A tleap script that builds the chain and sets N, CA, C and O, in Angstrom:
source leaprc.protein.ff14SB
mol = sequence {
  NMET THR ASP GLY ASP LYS PHE ALA THR ILE
  ILE SER VAL ALA ARG SER THR ARG PRO ILE
  GLN TRP ILE LYS ALA ALA ARG LYS ASP PHE
  GLU ASP PHE PRO PRO GLY ALA ARG ASP ALA
  LEU LEU ASP ALA LEU THR VAL VAL ALA GLU
  GLY ALA TYR PRO SER VAL ALA LYS PRO LEU
  THR GLY LEU GLY PHE GLY VAL THR GLU LEU
  ALA LEU ARG TYR ARG GLY ASP ALA PHE ARG
  VAL VAL TYR THR LEU GLN ILE GLY ALA ASP
  ILE TRP VAL ILE HIE CYS PHE GLN LYS LYS
  SER LYS SER GLY ILE ALA THR PRO LYS GLN
  GLU ILE ASP LEU VAL ARG ASP ARG ILE ARG
  ARG LEU ARG GLU ALA LEU HIE CGLU
}
set mol.1.N position { 0.850 -1.168 0.000 }
set mol.1.CA position { 0.000 0.000 0.000 }
set mol.1.C position { 0.897 1.233 0.000 }
set mol.1.O position { 1.785 1.367 0.842 }
set mol.2.N position { 0.661 2.113 -0.935 }
set mol.2.CA position { 1.459 3.331 -1.017 }
set mol.2.C position { 0.821 4.422 -0.174 }
set mol.2.O position { -0.325 4.310 0.262 }
set mol.3.N position { 1.611 5.507 0.050 }
set mol.3.CA position { 1.079 6.638 0.804 }
set mol.3.C position { -0.166 7.206 0.135 }
set mol.3.O position { -1.093 7.646 0.815 }
set mol.4.N position { -0.190 7.200 -1.184 }
set mol.4.CA position { -1.336 7.727 -1.923 }
set mol.4.C position { -2.597 6.932 -1.660 }
set mol.4.O position { -3.698 7.480 -1.693 }
set mol.5.N position { -2.446 5.638 -1.398 }
set mol.5.CA position { -3.605 4.791 -1.129 }
set mol.5.C position { -4.183 5.037 0.265 }
set mol.5.O position { -5.340 4.706 0.527 }
set mol.6.N position { -3.381 5.613 1.153 }
set mol.6.CA position { -3.815 5.816 2.530 }
set mol.6.C position { -4.761 7.008 2.686 }
set mol.6.O position { -5.430 7.152 3.709 }
set mol.7.N position { -4.807 7.841 1.680 }
set mol.7.CA position { -5.615 9.058 1.784 }
set mol.7.C position { -6.857 8.943 0.922 }
set mol.7.O position { -6.791 8.583 -0.253 }
set mol.8.N position { -7.951 9.247 1.508 }
set mol.8.CA position { -9.214 9.235 0.765 }
set mol.8.C position { -9.438 10.610 0.159 }
set mol.8.O position { -9.130 11.632 0.774 }
set mol.9.N position { -9.954 10.623 -1.002 }
set mol.9.CA position { -10.311 11.882 -1.628 }
set mol.9.C position { -11.682 12.287 -1.094 }
set mol.9.O position { -12.651 11.533 -1.190 }
set mol.10.N position { -11.741 13.470 -0.540 }
set mol.10.CA position { -13.002 13.959 0.009 }
set mol.10.C position { -13.623 14.904 -1.004 }
set mol.10.O position { -13.014 15.890 -1.419 }
set mol.11.N position { -14.829 14.585 -1.385 }
set mol.11.CA position { -15.545 15.429 -2.324 }
set mol.11.C position { -16.635 16.151 -1.545 }
set mol.11.O position { -17.497 15.541 -0.912 }
set mol.12.N position { -16.562 17.435 -1.617 }
set mol.12.CA position { -17.553 18.257 -0.929 }
set mol.12.C position { -18.622 18.683 -1.922 }
set mol.12.O position { -18.322 19.256 -2.969 }
set mol.13.N position { -19.859 18.399 -1.585 }
set mol.13.CA position { -20.958 18.796 -2.441 }
set mol.13.C position { -21.636 19.989 -1.777 }
set mol.13.O position { -22.253 19.860 -0.719 }
set mol.14.N position { -21.515 21.135 -2.406 }
set mol.14.CA position { -22.140 22.337 -1.871 }
set mol.14.C position { -23.572 22.403 -2.375 }
set mol.14.O position { -23.839 22.215 -3.563 }
set mol.15.N position { -24.470 22.666 -1.473 }
set mol.15.CA position { -25.866 22.815 -1.854 }
set mol.15.C position { -26.091 24.222 -2.377 }
set mol.15.O position { -25.565 25.199 -1.845 }
set mol.16.N position { -26.870 24.297 -3.412 }
set mol.16.CA position { -27.238 25.587 -3.963 }
set mol.16.C position { -28.543 26.021 -3.293 }
set mol.16.O position { -29.591 25.417 -3.520 }
set mol.17.N position { -28.478 27.049 -2.483 }
set mol.17.CA position { -29.672 27.485 -1.773 }
set mol.17.C position { -29.951 28.956 -2.033 }
set mol.17.O position { -29.049 29.745 -2.314 }
set mol.18.N position { -31.228 29.300 -1.930 }
set mol.18.CA position { -31.634 30.698 -2.031 }
set mol.18.C position { -31.684 31.277 -0.632 }
set mol.18.O position { -32.079 30.583 0.305 }
set mol.19.N position { -31.293 32.530 -0.468 }
set mol.19.CA position { -31.377 33.161 0.850 }
set mol.19.C position { -32.844 33.332 1.270 }
set mol.19.O position { -33.726 33.539 0.436 }
set mol.20.N position { -33.074 33.242 2.568 }
set mol.20.CA position { -34.403 33.464 3.128 }
set mol.20.C position { -34.377 34.787 3.882 }
set mol.20.O position { -33.559 34.990 4.779 }
set mol.21.N position { -35.282 35.680 3.505 }
set mol.21.CA position { -35.432 36.981 4.149 }
set mol.21.C position { -36.765 36.991 4.903 }
set mol.21.O position { -37.715 36.315 4.510 }
set mol.22.N position { -36.820 37.753 5.973 }
set mol.22.CA position { -38.026 37.809 6.803 }
set mol.22.C position { -38.519 39.243 6.927 }
set mol.22.O position { -37.728 40.157 7.162 }
set mol.23.N position { -39.809 39.439 6.772 }
set mol.23.CA position { -40.411 40.697 7.198 }
set mol.23.C position { -40.368 40.656 8.727 }
set mol.23.O position { -40.698 39.640 9.339 }
set mol.24.N position { -39.961 41.758 9.326 }
set mol.24.CA position { -39.718 41.803 10.770 }
set mol.24.C position { -40.905 41.300 11.590 }
set mol.24.O position { -40.717 40.518 12.522 }
set mol.25.N position { -42.103 41.729 11.265 }
set mol.25.CA position { -43.294 41.310 12.019 }
set mol.25.C position { -43.532 39.803 11.880 }
set mol.25.O position { -43.972 39.154 12.829 }
set mol.26.N position { -43.242 39.249 10.702 }
set mol.26.CA position { -43.410 37.813 10.489 }
set mol.26.C position { -42.423 37.032 11.361 }
set mol.26.O position { -42.777 36.012 11.954 }
set mol.27.N position { -41.192 37.521 11.431 }
set mol.27.CA position { -40.174 36.844 12.255 }
set mol.27.C position { -40.566 36.865 13.730 }
set mol.27.O position { -40.398 35.873 14.439 }
set mol.28.N position { -41.087 38.002 14.185 }
set mol.28.CA position { -41.511 38.129 15.575 }
set mol.28.C position { -42.641 37.139 15.887 }
set mol.28.O position { -42.616 36.464 16.916 }
set mol.29.N position { -43.627 37.058 14.993 }
set mol.29.CA position { -44.728 36.115 15.196 }
set mol.29.C position { -44.227 34.673 15.170 }
set mol.29.O position { -44.680 33.840 15.955 }
set mol.30.N position { -43.287 34.380 14.263 }
set mol.30.CA position { -42.726 33.039 14.154 }
set mol.30.C position { -42.024 32.625 15.449 }
set mol.30.O position { -42.127 31.474 15.874 }
set mol.31.N position { -41.329 33.544 16.059 }
set mol.31.CA position { -40.598 33.243 17.288 }
set mol.31.C position { -41.530 32.926 18.453 }
set mol.31.O position { -41.095 32.357 19.455 }
set mol.32.N position { -42.819 33.291 18.331 }
set mol.32.CA position { -43.804 32.955 19.363 }
set mol.32.C position { -44.377 31.548 19.191 }
set mol.32.O position { -45.089 31.070 20.074 }
set mol.33.N position { -44.084 30.877 18.080 }
set mol.33.CA position { -44.551 29.513 17.869 }
set mol.33.C position { -43.851 28.583 18.864 }
set mol.33.O position { -42.751 28.899 19.318 }
set mol.34.N position { -44.461 27.444 19.213 }
set mol.34.CA position { -43.773 26.453 20.056 }
set mol.34.C position { -42.500 25.957 19.361 }
set mol.34.O position { -42.460 25.877 18.133 }
set mol.35.N position { -41.475 25.629 20.125 }
set mol.35.CA position { -40.200 25.201 19.519 }
set mol.35.C position { -40.344 24.069 18.497 }
set mol.35.O position { -39.696 24.115 17.451 }
set mol.36.N position { -41.160 23.072 18.762 }
set mol.36.CA position { -41.330 21.960 17.817 }
set mol.36.C position { -41.932 22.405 16.499 }
set mol.36.O position { -41.529 21.927 15.438 }
set mol.37.N position { -42.892 23.313 16.554 }
set mol.37.CA position { -43.505 23.842 15.334 }
set mol.37.C position { -42.482 24.674 14.561 }
set mol.37.O position { -42.387 24.571 13.338 }
set mol.38.N position { -41.722 25.494 15.278 }
set mol.38.CA position { -40.677 26.298 14.618 }
set mol.38.C position { -39.678 25.396 13.900 }
set mol.38.O position { -39.322 25.649 12.749 }
set mol.39.N position { -39.226 24.347 14.580 }
set mol.39.CA position { -38.242 23.442 13.981 }
set mol.39.C position { -38.775 22.799 12.708 }
set mol.39.O position { -38.076 22.747 11.696 }
set mol.40.N position { -40.003 22.314 12.755 }
set mol.40.CA position { -40.593 21.659 11.582 }
set mol.40.C position { -40.748 22.649 10.425 }
set mol.40.O position { -40.486 22.307 9.272 }
set mol.41.N position { -41.168 23.861 10.733 }
set mol.41.CA position { -41.347 24.859 9.681 }
set mol.41.C position { -40.009 25.361 9.139 }
set mol.41.O position { -39.904 25.663 7.951 }
set mol.42.N position { -38.992 25.455 9.984 }
set mol.42.CA position { -37.653 25.811 9.491 }
set mol.42.C position { -37.111 24.721 8.574 }
set mol.42.O position { -36.453 25.017 7.577 }
set mol.43.N position { -37.386 23.458 8.909 }
set mol.43.CA position { -36.983 22.358 8.027 }
set mol.43.C position { -37.661 22.509 6.662 }
set mol.43.O position { -37.028 22.319 5.623 }
set mol.44.N position { -38.954 22.853 6.675 }
set mol.44.CA position { -39.685 23.029 5.420 }
set mol.44.C position { -39.117 24.207 4.624 }
set mol.44.O position { -38.996 24.122 3.402 }
set mol.45.N position { -38.770 25.304 5.302 }
set mol.45.CA position { -38.169 26.449 4.611 }
set mol.45.C position { -36.808 26.089 4.020 }
set mol.45.O position { -36.439 26.599 2.962 }
set mol.46.N position { -36.069 25.225 4.686 }
set mol.46.CA position { -34.786 24.762 4.157 }
set mol.46.C position { -34.999 23.989 2.864 }
set mol.46.O position { -34.236 24.149 1.911 }
set mol.47.N position { -36.026 23.157 2.826 }
set mol.47.CA position { -36.362 22.419 1.611 }
set mol.47.C position { -36.663 23.399 0.475 }
set mol.47.O position { -36.214 23.208 -0.655 }
set mol.48.N position { -37.427 24.449 0.785 }
set mol.48.CA position { -37.746 25.482 -0.215 }
set mol.48.C position { -36.464 26.161 -0.691 }
set mol.48.O position { -36.275 26.357 -1.891 }
set mol.49.N position { -35.590 26.517 0.237 }
set mol.49.CA position { -34.337 27.198 -0.114 }
set mol.49.C position { -33.462 26.338 -1.021 }
set mol.49.O position { -32.685 26.856 -1.823 }
set mol.50.N position { -33.596 25.025 -0.887 }
set mol.50.CA position { -32.817 24.105 -1.717 }
set mol.50.C position { -33.503 23.804 -3.045 }
set mol.50.O position { -33.008 22.998 -3.833 }
set mol.51.N position { -34.640 24.448 -3.293 }
set mol.51.CA position { -35.285 24.320 -4.591 }
set mol.51.C position { -36.345 23.250 -4.694 }
set mol.51.O position { -36.813 22.956 -5.794 }
set mol.52.N position { -36.735 22.662 -3.590 }
set mol.52.CA position { -37.757 21.615 -3.617 }
set mol.52.C position { -39.065 22.138 -3.019 }
set mol.52.O position { -39.152 23.296 -2.610 }
set mol.53.N position { -40.061 21.287 -2.975 }
set mol.53.CA position { -41.394 21.662 -2.501 }
set mol.53.C position { -41.746 20.754 -1.330 }
set mol.53.O position { -42.001 19.567 -1.531 }
set mol.54.N position { -41.765 21.292 -0.099 }
set mol.54.CA position { -42.030 20.434 1.062 }
set mol.54.C position { -43.464 19.921 1.086 }
set mol.54.O position { -44.360 20.516 0.488 }
set mol.55.N position { -43.663 18.824 1.777 }
set mol.55.CA position { -44.992 18.195 1.821 }
set mol.55.C position { -46.040 19.071 2.515 }
set mol.55.O position { -47.233 18.893 2.273 }
set mol.56.N position { -45.630 20.001 3.361 }
set mol.56.CA position { -46.589 20.854 4.075 }
set mol.56.C position { -46.905 22.143 3.307 }
set mol.56.O position { -47.594 23.018 3.830 }
set mol.57.N position { -46.409 22.264 2.073 }
set mol.57.CA position { -46.618 23.483 1.282 }
set mol.57.C position { -47.840 23.352 0.391 }
set mol.57.O position { -48.163 22.271 -0.102 }
set mol.58.N position { -48.515 24.491 0.196 }
set mol.58.CA position { -49.617 24.549 -0.765 }
set mol.58.C position { -49.682 25.973 -1.311 }
set mol.58.O position { -49.433 26.934 -0.582 }
set mol.59.N position { -50.017 26.106 -2.598 }
set mol.59.CA position { -50.127 27.454 -3.160 }
set mol.59.C position { -51.225 28.231 -2.444 }
set mol.59.O position { -52.261 27.670 -2.087 }
set mol.60.N position { -50.996 29.509 -2.239 }
set mol.60.CA position { -52.004 30.377 -1.625 }
set mol.60.C position { -52.678 31.115 -2.774 }
set mol.60.O position { -52.114 32.059 -3.326 }
set mol.61.N position { -53.865 30.692 -3.127 }
set mol.61.CA position { -54.541 31.208 -4.314 }
set mol.61.C position { -54.997 32.650 -4.122 }
set mol.61.O position { -55.263 33.108 -3.010 }
set mol.62.N position { -55.074 33.338 -5.246 }
set mol.62.CA position { -55.568 34.704 -5.257 }
set mol.62.C position { -54.511 35.762 -5.008 }
set mol.62.O position { -54.821 36.953 -4.989 }
set mol.63.N position { -53.256 35.344 -4.816 }
set mol.63.CA position { -52.192 36.305 -4.518 }
set mol.63.C position { -51.087 36.301 -5.571 }
set mol.63.O position { -50.056 36.948 -5.393 }
set mol.64.N position { -51.296 35.590 -6.642 }
set mol.64.CA position { -50.306 35.545 -7.704 }
set mol.64.C position { -49.409 34.328 -7.595 }
set mol.64.O position { -49.335 33.671 -6.557 }
set mol.65.N position { -48.738 34.051 -8.687 }
set mol.65.CA position { -47.833 32.913 -8.748 }
set mol.65.C position { -46.694 33.081 -7.740 }
set mol.65.O position { -46.165 34.180 -7.574 }
set mol.66.N position { -46.321 31.997 -7.074 }
set mol.66.CA position { -45.164 32.020 -6.197 }
set mol.66.C position { -45.453 32.357 -4.750 }
set mol.66.O position { -44.523 32.436 -3.947 }
set mol.67.N position { -46.720 32.559 -4.385 }
set mol.67.CA position { -47.057 32.790 -2.979 }
set mol.67.C position { -47.553 31.462 -2.417 }
set mol.67.O position { -48.529 30.891 -2.904 }
set mol.68.N position { -46.874 30.988 -1.398 }
set mol.68.CA position { -47.116 29.649 -0.872 }
set mol.68.C position { -47.287 29.693 0.644 }
set mol.68.O position { -46.701 30.529 1.332 }
set mol.69.N position { -48.103 28.773 1.139 }
set mol.69.CA position { -48.348 28.670 2.571 }
set mol.69.C position { -47.835 27.317 3.061 }
set mol.69.O position { -48.161 26.274 2.494 }
set mol.70.N position { -47.036 27.350 4.114 }
set mol.70.CA position { -46.660 26.126 4.806 }
set mol.70.C position { -47.706 25.919 5.893 }
set mol.70.O position { -47.890 26.783 6.751 }
set mol.71.N position { -48.382 24.797 5.864 }
set mol.71.CA position { -49.475 24.519 6.796 }
set mol.71.C position { -49.089 23.335 7.669 }
set mol.71.O position { -48.964 22.210 7.184 }
set mol.72.N position { -48.901 23.591 8.952 }
set mol.72.CA position { -48.439 22.561 9.878 }
set mol.72.C position { -49.454 22.339 10.989 }
set mol.72.O position { -49.878 23.284 11.654 }
set mol.73.N position { -49.838 21.088 11.185 }
set mol.73.CA position { -50.628 20.705 12.357 }
set mol.73.C position { -49.623 20.281 13.419 }
set mol.73.O position { -48.774 19.423 13.175 }
set mol.74.N position { -49.723 20.883 14.592 }
set mol.74.CA position { -48.769 20.580 15.655 }
set mol.74.C position { -49.505 20.569 16.993 }
set mol.74.O position { -50.016 21.595 17.442 }
set mol.75.N position { -49.549 19.402 17.616 }
set mol.75.CA position { -50.183 19.228 18.929 }
set mol.75.C position { -51.594 19.824 18.987 }
set mol.75.O position { -51.957 20.508 19.944 }
set mol.76.N position { -52.367 19.549 17.954 }
set mol.76.CA position { -53.754 19.987 17.922 }
set mol.76.C position { -53.975 21.408 17.440 }
set mol.76.O position { -55.121 21.843 17.328 }
set mol.77.N position { -52.912 22.142 17.153 }
set mol.77.CA position { -53.035 23.506 16.651 }
set mol.77.C position { -52.550 23.569 15.199 }
set mol.77.O position { -51.889 22.654 14.708 }
set mol.78.N position { -52.890 24.655 14.538 }
set mol.78.CA position { -52.492 24.850 13.141 }
set mol.78.C position { -51.609 26.087 13.044 }
set mol.78.O position { -52.002 27.174 13.469 }
set mol.79.N position { -50.421 25.919 12.488 }
set mol.79.CA position { -49.472 27.011 12.325 }
set mol.79.C position { -49.206 27.215 10.843 }
set mol.79.O position { -49.110 26.254 10.079 }
set mol.80.N position { -49.085 28.482 10.441 }
set mol.80.CA position { -48.909 28.820 9.033 }
set mol.80.C position { -47.733 29.775 8.843 }
set mol.80.O position { -47.508 30.682 9.645 }
set mol.81.N position { -46.996 29.547 7.769 }
set mol.81.CA position { -45.931 30.448 7.329 }
set mol.81.C position { -46.193 30.717 5.853 }
set mol.81.O position { -46.268 29.788 5.049 }
set mol.82.N position { -46.331 31.993 5.502 }
set mol.82.CA position { -46.567 32.375 4.106 }
set mol.82.C position { -45.273 32.976 3.570 }
set mol.82.O position { -44.688 33.882 4.164 }
set mol.83.N position { -44.844 32.440 2.422 }
set mol.83.CA position { -43.636 32.971 1.801 }
set mol.83.C position { -43.895 33.200 0.320 }
set mol.83.O position { -44.858 32.686 -0.250 }
set mol.84.N position { -43.019 33.976 -0.284 }
set mol.84.CA position { -43.136 34.230 -1.717 }
set mol.84.C position { -41.793 34.050 -2.404 }
set mol.84.O position { -40.737 34.358 -1.851 }
set mol.85.N position { -41.865 33.552 -3.604 }
set mol.85.CA position { -40.686 33.388 -4.456 }
set mol.85.C position { -40.682 34.419 -5.573 }
set mol.85.O position { -39.805 34.396 -6.436 }
set mol.86.N position { -41.647 35.316 -5.563 }
set mol.86.CA position { -41.841 36.215 -6.704 }
set mol.86.C position { -41.176 37.572 -6.551 }
set mol.86.O position { -41.291 38.399 -7.455 }
set mol.87.N position { -40.495 37.837 -5.464 }
set mol.87.CA position { -39.872 39.145 -5.246 }
set mol.87.C position { -38.356 38.964 -5.197 }
set mol.87.O position { -37.809 38.511 -4.191 }
set mol.88.N position { -37.695 39.313 -6.272 }
set mol.88.CA position { -36.242 39.195 -6.320 }
set mol.88.C position { -35.780 37.746 -6.309 }
set mol.88.O position { -36.549 36.828 -6.596 }
set mol.89.N position { -34.510 37.560 -5.971 }
set mol.89.CA position { -33.916 36.225 -5.971 }
set mol.89.C position { -34.077 35.505 -4.639 }
set mol.89.O position { -33.835 34.301 -4.544 }
set mol.90.N position { -34.487 36.244 -3.611 }
set mol.90.CA position { -34.600 35.656 -2.276 }
set mol.90.C position { -35.989 35.080 -2.036 }
set mol.90.O position { -36.950 35.411 -2.730 }
set mol.91.N position { -36.065 34.219 -1.046 }
set mol.91.CA position { -37.349 33.749 -0.537 }
set mol.91.C position { -37.731 34.721 0.572 }
set mol.91.O position { -36.946 34.957 1.491 }
set mol.92.N position { -38.928 35.283 0.491 }
set mol.92.CA position { -39.383 36.243 1.493 }
set mol.92.C position { -40.484 35.624 2.337 }
set mol.92.O position { -41.527 35.232 1.813 }
set mol.93.N position { -40.256 35.535 3.649 }
set mol.93.CA position { -41.302 35.108 4.573 }
set mol.93.C position { -42.122 36.350 4.879 }
set mol.93.O position { -41.622 37.317 5.453 }
set mol.94.N position { -43.382 36.306 4.488 }
set mol.94.CA position { -44.269 37.458 4.539 }
set mol.94.C position { -45.089 37.512 5.821 }
set mol.94.O position { -45.288 38.583 6.396 }
set mol.95.N position { -45.568 36.338 6.270 }
set mol.95.CA position { -46.501 36.328 7.396 }
set mol.95.C position { -46.448 34.974 8.081 }
set mol.95.O position { -46.307 33.943 7.424 }
set mol.96.N position { -46.562 34.978 9.404 }
set mol.96.CA position { -46.635 33.762 10.203 }
set mol.96.C position { -47.786 33.932 11.190 }
set mol.96.O position { -47.944 34.994 11.792 }
set mol.97.N position { -48.584 32.888 11.351 }
set mol.97.CA position { -49.706 32.993 12.277 }
set mol.97.C position { -50.181 31.623 12.710 }
set mol.97.O position { -49.948 30.619 12.037 }
set mol.98.N position { -50.854 31.606 13.850 }
set mol.98.CA position { -51.523 30.402 14.313 }
set mol.98.C position { -52.963 30.514 13.854 }
set mol.98.O position { -53.660 31.470 14.195 }
set mol.99.N position { -53.403 29.541 13.085 }
set mol.99.CA position { -54.755 29.588 12.530 }
set mol.99.C position { -55.756 29.188 13.599 }
set mol.99.O position { -55.644 28.125 14.211 }
set mol.100.N position { -56.728 30.050 13.812 }
set mol.100.CA position { -57.760 29.786 14.814 }
set mol.100.C position { -59.151 29.873 14.199 }
set mol.100.O position { -60.150 29.938 14.915 }
set mol.101.N position { -59.211 29.872 12.887 }
set mol.101.CA position { -60.473 30.035 12.175 }
set mol.101.C position { -61.408 28.866 12.418 }
set mol.101.O position { -60.982 27.713 12.492 }
set mol.102.N position { -62.650 29.171 12.538 }
set mol.102.CA position { -63.677 28.140 12.666 }
set mol.102.C position { -64.282 27.823 11.300 }
set mol.102.O position { -65.214 27.025 11.202 }
set mol.103.N position { -63.749 28.451 10.241 }
set mol.103.CA position { -64.341 28.321 8.911 }
set mol.103.C position { -63.709 27.201 8.087 }
set mol.103.O position { -63.684 27.296 6.860 }
set mol.104.N position { -63.213 26.174 8.703 }
set mol.104.CA position { -62.649 25.052 7.961 }
set mol.104.C position { -61.190 25.271 7.617 }
set mol.104.O position { -60.446 25.908 8.363 }
set mol.105.N position { -60.788 24.724 6.461 }
set mol.105.CA position { -59.369 24.751 6.094 }
set mol.105.C position { -58.939 26.034 5.399 }
set mol.105.O position { -57.744 26.282 5.242 }
set mol.106.N position { -59.896 26.849 4.983 }
set mol.106.CA position { -59.558 28.076 4.258 }
set mol.106.C position { -58.781 29.042 5.145 }
set mol.106.O position { -59.049 29.167 6.339 }
set mol.107.N position { -57.806 29.725 4.531 }
set mol.107.CA position { -57.070 30.768 5.240 }
set mol.107.C position { -58.007 31.959 5.419 }
set mol.107.O position { -58.611 32.411 4.446 }
set mol.108.N position { -58.142 32.478 6.640 }
set mol.108.CA position { -59.072 33.589 6.889 }
set mol.108.C position { -58.767 34.815 6.021 }
set mol.108.O position { -57.606 35.114 5.743 }
set mol.109.N position { -59.815 35.517 5.602 }
set mol.109.CA position { -59.696 36.683 4.735 }
set mol.109.C position { -58.777 37.745 5.336 }
set mol.109.O position { -57.989 38.355 4.613 }
set mol.110.N position { -58.867 37.974 6.644 }
set mol.110.CA position { -58.012 39.002 7.252 }
set mol.110.C position { -56.534 38.649 7.103 }
set mol.110.O position { -55.701 39.544 6.957 }
set mol.111.N position { -56.198 37.369 7.138 }
set mol.111.CA position { -54.805 36.948 6.958 }
set mol.111.C position { -54.385 37.148 5.496 }
set mol.111.O position { -53.269 37.594 5.229 }
set mol.112.N position { -55.273 36.822 4.553 }
set mol.112.CA position { -54.993 37.027 3.129 }
set mol.112.C position { -54.777 38.511 2.844 }
set mol.112.O position { -53.849 38.884 2.127 }
set mol.113.N position { -55.644 39.356 3.412 }
set mol.113.CA position { -55.513 40.803 3.212 }
set mol.113.C position { -54.185 41.314 3.754 }
set mol.113.O position { -53.547 42.165 3.134 }
set mol.114.N position { -53.765 40.802 4.906 }
set mol.114.CA position { -52.490 41.214 5.498 }
set mol.114.C position { -51.329 40.786 4.605 }
set mol.114.O position { -50.397 41.560 4.390 }
set mol.115.N position { -51.375 39.571 4.087 }
set mol.115.CA position { -50.327 39.091 3.179 }
set mol.115.C position { -50.270 39.970 1.936 }
set mol.115.O position { -49.189 40.386 1.518 }
set mol.116.N position { -51.414 40.252 1.351 }
set mol.116.CA position { -51.485 41.095 0.145 }
set mol.116.C position { -50.848 42.467 0.421 }
set mol.116.O position { -50.067 42.968 -0.388 }
set mol.117.N position { -51.185 43.061 1.560 }
set mol.117.CA position { -50.641 44.373 1.918 }
set mol.117.C position { -49.129 44.311 2.139 }
set mol.117.O position { -48.403 45.200 1.693 }
set mol.118.N position { -48.659 43.287 2.811 }
set mol.118.CA position { -47.218 43.166 3.057 }
set mol.118.C position { -46.437 42.959 1.765 }
set mol.118.O position { -45.342 43.500 1.611 }
set mol.119.N position { -46.987 42.182 0.837 }
set mol.119.CA position { -46.320 41.992 -0.450 }
set mol.119.C position { -46.236 43.320 -1.190 }
set mol.119.O position { -45.190 43.657 -1.745 }
set mol.120.N position { -47.329 44.076 -1.201 }
set mol.120.CA position { -47.340 45.383 -1.875 }
set mol.120.C position { -46.290 46.315 -1.263 }
set mol.120.O position { -45.526 46.957 -1.985 }
set mol.121.N position { -46.257 46.386 0.080 }
set mol.121.CA position { -45.300 47.272 0.741 }
set mol.121.C position { -43.860 46.808 0.528 }
set mol.121.O position { -42.959 47.635 0.383 }
set mol.122.N position { -43.637 45.501 0.509 }
set mol.122.CA position { -42.294 44.975 0.273 }
set mol.122.C position { -41.827 45.326 -1.133 }
set mol.122.O position { -40.683 45.737 -1.324 }
set mol.123.N position { -42.700 45.169 -2.111 }
set mol.123.CA position { -42.341 45.541 -3.490 }
set mol.123.C position { -41.992 47.022 -3.580 }
set mol.123.O position { -41.022 47.397 -4.238 }
set mol.124.N position { -42.782 47.858 -2.921 }
set mol.124.CA position { -42.493 49.296 -2.928 }
set mol.124.C position { -41.132 49.580 -2.282 }
set mol.124.O position { -40.353 50.385 -2.792 }
set mol.125.N position { -40.858 48.923 -1.175 }
set mol.125.CA position { -39.594 49.142 -0.471 }
set mol.125.C position { -38.395 48.688 -1.302 }
set mol.125.O position { -37.324 49.293 -1.244 }
set mol.126.N position { -38.584 47.624 -2.072 }
set mol.126.CA position { -37.503 47.091 -2.910 }
set mol.126.C position { -37.528 47.667 -4.316 }
set mol.126.O position { -36.694 47.314 -5.150 }
set mol.127.N position { -38.479 48.551 -4.580 }
set mol.127.CA position { -38.614 49.236 -5.868 }
set mol.127.C position { -38.810 48.277 -7.023 }
set mol.127.O position { -38.193 48.437 -8.077 }
set mol.128.N position { -39.654 47.291 -6.838 }
set mol.128.CA position { -39.966 46.349 -7.928 }
set mol.128.C position { -41.193 46.794 -8.668 }
set mol.128.O position { -41.615 46.134 -9.617 }
savepdb mol mol.pdb
quit
């Protein structure tokens, strides 16, 4: 066995990920989630950043292409993270909330209106 045989070649595979940006209010609300819910949703956001579509994701209709909601059931509660891929090269987390609606699985109108407003203000701030 030669010295060259004693060394293994290590190949590093770098993942290509998109940066995740947070609207300040969304980050604050997210930090109020239980730790287990936060961990699961951060895992899902990592999947998004790596270019895939996590199992807890669903398109949020009526807000344009690229607006998606992560919907997590955790210990009997429902937690949501809304993000968009349509503003610049980054993933923008727009809104986080605990769903308490009695109206079934639909995202409440007040939450949709808030997301719509935050997207509009973010575009204005970024001059898109």
